[in-house]
C-alpha positions in Angstrom: 0.0 0.0 0.0 1.4 3.4 -1.0 0.1 6.8 0.1 0.1 8.0 -3.6 -0.6 4.9 -5.6 -3.0 3.1 -3.1 -3.3 -0.6 -2.8 -1.7 -2.3 -5.8 -0.1 -5.6 -6.6 3.7 -5.3 -6.9 3.5 -6.2 -10.6 1.5 -3.1 -11.2 2.9 -0.7 -8.5 6.6 -1.0 -9.7 5.9 -0.2 -13.4 3.7 2.8 -12.4 6.3 4.2 -10.0 9.1 3.7 -12.5 7.0 5.3 -15.3 6.5 8.4 -13.1 10.2 8.6 -12.1 13.5 9.9 -13.4 16.6 8.3 -11.9 16.3 8.6 -8.1 18.2 7.2 -5.1 17.5 5.9 -1.6 19.6 6.2 1.5 18.8 3.5 4.1 18.9 5.0 7.6 17.6 2.3 9.9 16.4 -1.3 9.9 14.0 -2.4 12.7 13.1 -6.0 13.4 10.2 -7.0 15.6 11.8 -8.7 18.7 8.8 -11.1 18.9 8.3 -11.8 15.2 11.3 -11.5 12.9 9.1 -11.7 9.8 8.0 -8.1 10.6 10.5 -5.5 9.6 10.5 -1.7 9.3 13.0 0.1 7.0 13.5 3.8 7.5 15.1 5.7 4.6 15.4 8.9 2.6 14.1 8.7 -0.9 15.6 11.3 -3.2 12.7 10.9 -5.7 12.8 12.7 -9.0 9.6 12.8 -10.9 9.5 12.0 -14.6 9.7 15.6 -15.7 12.8 16.2 -13.5 11.0 17.8 -10.5 12.7 16.8 -7.2 10.2 15.3 -4.8 12.4 14.0 -1.9 10.9 12.6 1.3 11.6 10.5 4.4 9.8 7.2 4.5 9.2 4.1 6.5 8.4 0.8 4.8 6.6 -1.8 6.9 7.5 -5.2 5.6 6.1 -8.6 6.3 8.4 -11.3 5.0 7.3 -14.7 3.8 7.8 -17.7 6.1 11.1 -18.6 4.5 12.1 -14.9 4.8 13.4 -14.6 1.3 10.5 -12.5 -0.2 8.2 -9.7 0.8 4.6 -10.9 1.5 3.2 -7.5 2.3 4.6 -3.9 2.0 3.0 -0.8 3.5 4.7 2.5 2.6 4.4 5.4 5.1 5.2 9.0 4.4 3.7 12.5 4.2 2.4 13.2 0.7 1.5 16.8 1.3 4.7 18.4 0.1 4.8 16.5 -3.2 1.3 15.5 -4.1 0.5 18.5 -6.4 3.7 17.9 -8.4 3.1 14.2 -8.6 -0.5 14.7 -9.7 0.6 17.2 -12.4 3.3 14.8 -13.8 1.0 11.8 -13.5 -1.6 13.6 -15.6 1.0 14.4 -18.3 1.4 18.1 -17.2 4.4 20.3 -17.5 6.8 21.5 -14.9 6.7 25.1 -13.8 9.4 26.1 -16.3 7.2 24.8 -19.1 9.1 21.7 -20.3 7.0 18.7 -21.2 6.6 15.9 -18.6 7.9 12.5 -19.7 6.7 10.2 -17.0 2.9 10.3 -16.9 0.8 7.4 -15.5 -1.2 7.0 -18.7 
């Protein structure tokens, strides 16, 4: 579950995210493992997201992860972050809009 994209299967979420993005980077800051259930993990990181039209949209995020029983895959992912600072830019790019300088967006969600 993503605050911007909603509840999607991974096979749909990843292509939509990549279509809306220019090259971006992440910086892992912390890994938390539930002391009672090591299948439950939280990853805190900074995502230096760049939208498809080149607009920077960085944010800090926590991913809540439930691992499979064999712990080699993610069974469930919930992404937690504040969308308020970047929602308007994301919606503009997702709709195929242009950046404030007037160049065409290249990463819409069409």
